[in-house]
C-alpha positions as CSV (number, residue, x, y, z in Angstrom):
1,G,-47.4,23.7,29.7
2,S,-50.0,25.1,32.0
3,T,-49.0,28.7,31.5
4,Y,-49.2,28.0,27.7
5,S,-52.7,26.6,28.0
6,S,-53.9,29.4,30.3
7,K,-52.5,31.9,27.7
8,V,-54.4,30.1,24.9
9,F,-57.5,30.1,27.1
10,R,-57.2,33.9,27.8
11,V,-56.6,34.7,24.2
12,T,-59.5,32.5,23.1
13,F,-61.7,33.9,25.7
14,L,-60.9,37.5,24.9
15,T,-61.3,36.8,21.1
16,L,-64.7,35.2,21.8
17,A,-65.8,38.1,24.1
18,V,-64.7,40.7,21.5
19,S,-66.3,38.9,18.7
20,V,-69.6,38.8,20.6
21,A,-69.4,42.3,22.1
22,V,-68.5,44.2,19.0
23,P,-71.4,43.0,16.7
24,L,-73.8,43.3,19.7
25,L,-72.7,46.9,20.3
26,G,-72.9,47.6,16.6
27,V,-76.3,46.1,16.3
28,T,-77.5,48.1,19.3
29,V,-76.2,51.3,17.8
30,L,-77.8,50.5,14.4
31,L,-81.1,49.1,15.6
32,D,-84.0,51.4,15.7
33,C,-85.6,52.0,19.1
34,P,-89.4,52.3,19.0
35,I,-89.4,54.7,21.9
36,D,-87.8,58.1,22.7
37,P,-87.8,58.1,26.5
38,Q,-87.4,61.3,28.5
39,P,-85.8,61.2,31.9
40,I,-88.5,61.2,34.6
41,S,-87.7,62.4,38.0
42,L,-89.4,60.4,40.8
43,K,-88.8,60.8,44.5
44,D,-87.8,57.8,46.6
45,P,-90.9,55.5,46.9
46,P,-92.7,55.9,50.3
47,L,-91.8,53.2,52.9
48,L,-94.3,50.5,53.1
49,M,-95.3,51.0,56.7
50,G,-98.4,52.1,58.7
51,A,-101.4,51.9,56.4
52,L,-99.2,50.6,53.6
53,E,-97.6,47.8,55.7
54,P,-97.4,44.7,53.5
55,N,-100.0,41.9,54.2
56,T,-101.7,39.1,52.4
57,K,-105.2,40.4,52.7
58,L,-105.9,40.2,48.9
59,R,-105.2,36.5,49.1
60,K,-108.6,36.2,50.8
61,A,-110.3,37.1,47.6
62,E,-112.1,34.4,45.6
63,R,-111.8,34.0,41.9
64,L,-115.1,34.2,40.1
65,W,-115.9,32.8,36.6
66,E,-112.4,31.6,36.2
67,N,-111.4,30.9,32.6
68,Q,-114.8,32.1,31.3
69,L,-113.6,35.7,30.6
70,V,-110.2,37.3,30.1
71,G,-109.1,40.8,31.2
72,P,-112.2,42.2,32.9
73,E,-110.5,45.6,33.3
74,S,-113.4,47.6,34.7
75,I,-116.6,46.5,36.5
76,V,-119.9,48.1,37.1
77,N,-123.2,47.0,38.5
78,I,-126.9,47.7,37.9
79,G,-128.6,46.3,40.9
80,D,-126.9,42.9,41.3
81,V,-126.2,42.5,37.6
82,L,-122.5,43.0,36.8
83,F,-121.1,44.4,33.5
84,T,-117.5,44.3,32.3
85,G,-115.4,44.6,29.1
86,T,-113.0,41.9,28.1
87,A,-109.7,41.5,26.2
88,D,-111.4,40.0,23.1
89,G,-113.5,43.2,22.7
90,K,-116.8,42.1,24.3
91,I,-119.1,43.9,26.7
92,I,-120.5,41.1,28.9
93,K,-123.3,40.9,31.5
94,I,-123.2,38.6,34.4
95,E,-126.6,37.9,35.9
96,D,-127.3,35.1,38.5
97,G,-123.8,33.8,37.8
98,E,-124.5,33.4,34.0
99,I,-122.2,35.2,31.5
100,Q,-123.8,36.7,28.4
101,T,-122.2,38.8,25.6
102,I,-124.3,41.8,25.1
103,A,-122.2,43.9,22.6
104,R,-119.0,44.2,20.8
105,I,-117.8,47.7,19.8
106,G,-115.3,46.4,17.1
107,H,-115.6,43.5,14.8
108,G,-114.0,40.1,14.6
109,P,-112.5,37.6,14.3
110,C,-111.2,38.3,17.8
111,G,-108.8,36.3,19.9
112,E,-106.9,37.4,23.0
113,C,-103.7,38.4,21.2
114,R,-102.5,42.0,21.0
115,E,-102.7,42.2,17.1
116,D,-106.4,41.7,17.2
117,E,-107.1,44.6,19.5
118,P,-107.3,47.5,17.0
119,T,-110.1,45.9,15.0
120,C,-111.9,44.1,17.9
121,G,-111.7,47.0,20.2
122,R,-110.7,46.9,23.9
123,P,-113.4,48.2,26.3
124,L,-111.6,49.6,29.3
125,G,-113.3,52.1,31.8
126,M,-117.0,51.6,32.2
127,R,-119.7,53.5,34.0
128,V,-123.4,53.5,34.5
129,G,-125.2,56.7,33.5
130,P,-128.7,57.8,34.3
131,N,-131.5,55.6,32.7
132,N,-129.0,52.7,33.3
133,T,-127.2,53.3,30.1
134,L,-123.6,52.0,30.0
135,F,-120.8,54.5,29.1
136,V,-117.6,52.7,27.9
137,A,-114.2,54.0,27.1
138,D,-112.9,51.8,24.2
139,A,-109.1,52.2,23.7
140,Y,-109.4,52.0,20.0
141,Y,-112.9,53.2,19.1
142,G,-113.4,56.0,21.6
143,L,-116.2,57.0,24.0
144,C,-119.3,54.8,23.5
145,E,-122.8,54.3,24.9
146,V,-124.2,50.8,25.1
147,D,-127.8,49.9,25.9
148,P,-127.5,47.0,28.4
149,D,-130.9,45.5,27.4
150,T,-130.6,45.5,23.6
151,G,-126.8,45.8,23.2
152,E,-127.3,48.7,20.8
153,T,-124.0,50.7,20.6
154,K,-123.3,54.2,19.5
155,I,-120.0,56.0,19.4
156,L,-120.1,59.4,21.1
157,V,-116.5,60.6,20.5
158,S,-114.7,58.7,17.8
159,T,-110.9,58.2,17.8
160,K,-111.1,59.2,14.1
161,T,-112.1,62.8,15.1
162,L,-109.2,65.2,15.8
163,I,-109.7,67.0,19.1
164,E,-107.9,70.4,19.0
165,G,-105.7,69.0,16.3
166,Q,-104.7,65.9,18.3
167,K,-105.6,62.3,17.5
168,L,-107.0,60.2,20.3
169,S,-105.0,56.9,20.3
170,F,-105.7,55.4,23.7
171,V,-109.1,56.3,25.3
172,N,-108.8,54.8,28.8
173,D,-111.2,55.7,31.5
174,L,-114.2,57.9,32.2
175,T,-116.4,59.2,35.0
176,V,-119.9,60.7,34.5
177,T,-121.9,63.3,36.4
178,R,-125.1,62.0,38.1
179,D,-127.3,63.9,35.7
180,G,-125.4,62.3,32.8
181,R,-124.6,65.7,31.2
182,K,-120.8,65.6,31.4
183,I,-118.4,62.8,30.9
184,Y,-114.7,63.3,31.9
185,F,-112.4,60.9,30.2
186,T,-108.7,60.3,29.6
187,D,-106.7,59.8,26.5
188,S,-103.6,58.1,27.7
189,S,-101.7,58.8,24.5
190,S,-102.0,60.5,21.2
191,K,-99.0,58.5,20.1
192,W,-99.2,54.9,21.5
193,Q,-102.1,52.5,21.3
194,R,-103.1,50.3,24.2
195,Q,-101.3,47.3,22.8
196,D,-98.1,49.3,23.3
197,Y,-98.8,50.5,26.9
198,L,-95.3,49.4,28.1
199,F,-93.8,51.8,25.5
200,L,-96.0,54.5,27.0
201,V,-94.9,53.7,30.6
202,M,-91.3,53.8,29.6
203,E,-91.4,56.8,27.3
204,G,-93.6,59.0,29.7
205,T,-95.1,61.0,26.8
206,D,-97.8,63.4,28.0
207,D,-101.4,63.7,27.2
208,G,-104.6,64.8,28.8
209,L,-108.0,65.0,30.5
210,L,-111.0,65.7,28.3
211,E,-114.7,66.6,28.8
212,Y,-117.6,65.6,26.7
213,D,-120.9,67.3,27.0
214,T,-123.7,64.8,26.1
215,V,-126.1,67.7,25.2
216,T,-124.0,70.0,23.1
217,K,-121.8,67.1,21.8
218,E,-118.7,69.3,22.4
219,V,-115.4,67.9,23.5
220,K,-113.0,70.2,25.5
221,V,-109.4,69.5,26.6
222,L,-109.2,70.3,30.3
223,M,-105.6,69.3,31.1
224,V,-102.5,68.5,29.1
225,G,-99.0,67.4,30.0
226,L,-100.1,64.4,32.1
227,R,-97.7,61.5,31.8
228,F,-99.9,58.5,31.0
229,P,-103.3,59.8,32.3
230,N,-105.3,56.8,33.3
231,G,-108.2,56.2,35.8
232,V,-110.6,59.1,36.5
233,Q,-113.1,59.7,39.3
234,L,-115.5,62.6,40.1
235,S,-115.6,63.5,43.8
236,P,-118.9,62.7,45.6
237,A,-119.8,66.4,45.6
238,E,-118.9,66.5,41.8
239,D,-116.7,69.6,42.4
240,F,-113.4,68.0,41.1
241,V,-112.1,65.1,39.1
242,L,-109.2,63.0,40.1
243,V,-106.8,61.8,37.4
244,Q,-104.2,59.0,37.9
245,E,-101.0,60.1,36.4
246,T,-99.6,56.5,36.0
247,A,-96.0,57.2,34.8
248,M,-95.5,59.7,37.7
249,A,-97.0,57.5,40.4
250,R,-99.4,60.3,41.5
251,I,-103.0,61.6,41.4
252,R,-103.8,65.1,40.1
253,R,-107.0,67.0,40.9
254,Y,-108.9,69.2,38.4
255,Y,-111.7,71.4,39.7
256,V,-114.9,71.4,37.6
257,S,-117.0,73.7,39.7
258,G,-116.9,76.1,42.6
259,L,-114.4,78.9,43.2
260,M,-111.5,76.8,42.0
261,K,-113.1,75.8,38.7
262,G,-110.5,75.3,35.9
263,G,-107.7,75.1,38.4
264,A,-105.7,72.0,39.2
265,D,-103.5,70.7,42.0
266,M,-101.8,67.6,43.4
267,F,-104.0,65.2,45.3
268,V,-101.6,62.4,46.1
269,E,-97.8,62.4,45.3
270,N,-95.3,59.7,45.1
271,M,-97.5,56.6,45.5
272,P,-96.1,53.1,46.4
273,G,-97.0,51.9,42.9
274,L,-98.3,53.0,39.5
275,P,-102.0,53.8,39.9
276,D,-104.4,52.4,37.3
277,N,-108.2,52.9,38.0
278,I,-109.8,54.8,40.8
279,R,-113.3,54.4,42.2
280,L,-115.4,55.7,45.1
281,S,-115.3,53.8,48.4
282,S,-118.4,53.6,50.6
283,S,-116.5,55.6,53.3
284,G,-116.4,58.7,51.1
285,G,-112.8,58.0,50.0
286,Y,-111.4,56.3,47.0
287,W,-110.1,52.8,46.0
288,V,-106.9,52.8,43.9
289,A,-105.6,49.7,42.1
290,M,-101.9,49.7,41.4
291,A,-100.7,48.4,38.1
292,L,-97.1,48.0,39.3
293,I,-95.5,48.3,42.7
294,R,-92.5,50.4,43.7
295,P,-91.1,48.4,46.7
296,N,-89.4,50.3,49.5
297,P,-87.5,48.6,51.1
298,G,-86.5,46.7,48.0
299,F,-85.5,47.4,44.4
300,S,-87.8,49.3,42.1
301,L,-86.9,48.6,38.5
302,L,-89.1,51.5,37.4
303,D,-87.4,54.0,39.6
304,F,-84.0,52.7,38.6
305,L,-84.9,53.2,34.9
306,S,-86.7,56.5,35.3
307,E,-83.6,58.7,35.0
308,K,-81.7,56.5,32.5
309,P,-83.3,56.9,29.1
310,W,-80.3,55.2,27.4
311,I,-80.9,51.9,29.3
312,K,-84.5,52.0,28.3
313,R,-83.5,52.5,24.7
314,M,-81.1,49.5,24.9
315,I,-83.8,47.3,26.5
316,F,-86.3,48.1,23.8
317,K,-83.8,47.7,20.9
318,L,-83.1,44.2,22.0
319,L,-86.3,42.9,23.6
320,S,-90.0,42.8,22.8
321,Q,-92.6,44.2,25.1
322,E,-93.7,40.6,25.9
323,T,-90.2,39.7,27.0
324,V,-89.8,42.9,29.2
325,T,-93.2,42.1,30.8
326,K,-91.8,38.9,32.1
327,F,-89.3,40.8,34.2
328,V,-92.0,42.9,35.9
329,P,-92.6,41.6,39.4
330,K,-96.2,40.4,40.0
331,Y,-97.3,42.1,43.1
332,S,-101.0,43.1,43.6
333,L,-101.9,46.1,45.7
334,V,-105.1,48.0,46.3
335,V,-105.1,51.1,48.6
336,E,-108.1,53.0,50.1
337,L,-107.6,56.8,50.3
338,S,-109.6,59.1,52.5
339,E,-111.5,62.0,51.0
340,T,-108.3,64.2,51.5
341,G,-105.9,61.7,49.9
342,S,-104.3,60.1,53.0
343,Y,-103.8,56.3,53.1
344,K,-106.5,54.5,55.2
345,R,-105.6,51.0,54.5
346,S,-104.0,48.7,51.9
347,F,-104.6,45.1,50.7
348,H,-101.6,43.2,49.3
349,D,-101.0,40.0,47.4
350,P,-97.2,39.6,47.2
351,N,-96.4,37.6,44.0
352,G,-100.0,38.0,42.8
353,M,-100.7,34.5,43.9
354,T,-104.5,34.8,44.2
355,V,-105.3,37.9,42.2
356,A,-102.8,39.2,39.7
357,Y,-102.7,42.4,37.6
358,V,-105.4,44.2,39.5
359,S,-106.6,47.2,37.4
360,E,-109.7,48.3,39.4
361,A,-111.4,47.8,42.7
362,H,-115.1,48.4,42.5
363,E,-117.1,48.3,45.7
364,H,-120.6,46.8,45.7
365,N,-122.7,45.5,48.5
366,G,-119.8,45.0,51.0
367,H,-117.5,43.4,48.5
368,L,-114.6,44.6,46.4
369,Y,-114.8,43.3,42.9
370,L,-111.3,43.2,41.4
371,G,-110.9,43.9,37.7
372,S,-107.7,42.8,35.9
373,F,-106.3,43.8,32.5
374,R,-104.9,40.3,32.0
375,S,-106.3,37.7,34.3
376,P,-109.1,35.2,33.3
377,Y,-111.3,35.9,36.3
378,I,-112.9,38.6,38.4
379,G,-111.6,38.7,42.0
380,R,-114.1,39.3,44.9
381,L,-113.0,40.3,48.4
382,D,-115.4,40.3,51.3
383,L,-114.7,43.6,53.1
384,R,-116.1,42.3,56.4
385,Y,-113.2,39.9,56.8
386,V,-110.2,42.0,56.0
């Protein structure tokens, strides 16, 4: 009897397996895939040792204004007054601990869900220009200027304008010369909007670095072929701009003056994570926030998928971006680079326990203010104690 029942079991099991697998396979073949990923060739991630040695220094950060704002991506200060842009499209001012909305580039009603973003706007990179004007990169509306006193907003470069025949779909970060004449900014994609940033990471489509002249109102494309161009930062001498190439885990350098003007080279290659924003550090170097980590030793999902477009297609045929996001390990990492691009030190928060999803590290008055594209607080780390 037992051989008979095990036969029945085997047959039943096989029948079940086939009846599940065949439709699943059929569905997978028939389903549309929203992305058309290209293989990306990444080197093995660097070993986390020396200046990159894992630690828990980011856990010393305190959370400020928790649950009073969401997704403060980029942070600037005018004196001791802080400004940031949030996930519901607002530009806010924080003075003496009080939060006040000063402007909104888009229009409501606005919540914190992805679907609201295209109408509400999503302020990302932010900088202070001369005369204390705020320059803001809004993912959906373009390059904007906001008066911090009156909240008056004007759009300098609209996403509705074609630039060299290309549409701007995801204006991300900007850096401004001291005289306010030139603004260098990134358009992360002419195909995907910010709400679909995961498609962009997985697809690795290429876009560029642009320059806006505030006097002539001209826009020039300086670099193309960057895979997910993200944070940008002018050097202290304003002779080059650094551009984070997120999907390639590296930083490119574009020369804007001097003998090398118009030329470009690699600044840092093969980073331990995917770089998001980059800002100056008081030592003459740069703070880089990592959006995702590439653990080594350890398993890097990103590296595993990079040369396997077919697996990426399967994943996005079957799962939503929200679901895929849940599989991404939460690990917060900020590195400080020297002026030549070597690693000076790193601050980690494995599992993102204290500060999660760090998008920017902005140094002000001996503290690092930590922006985040998702968390409901601003982190603040006292640099004297790390």
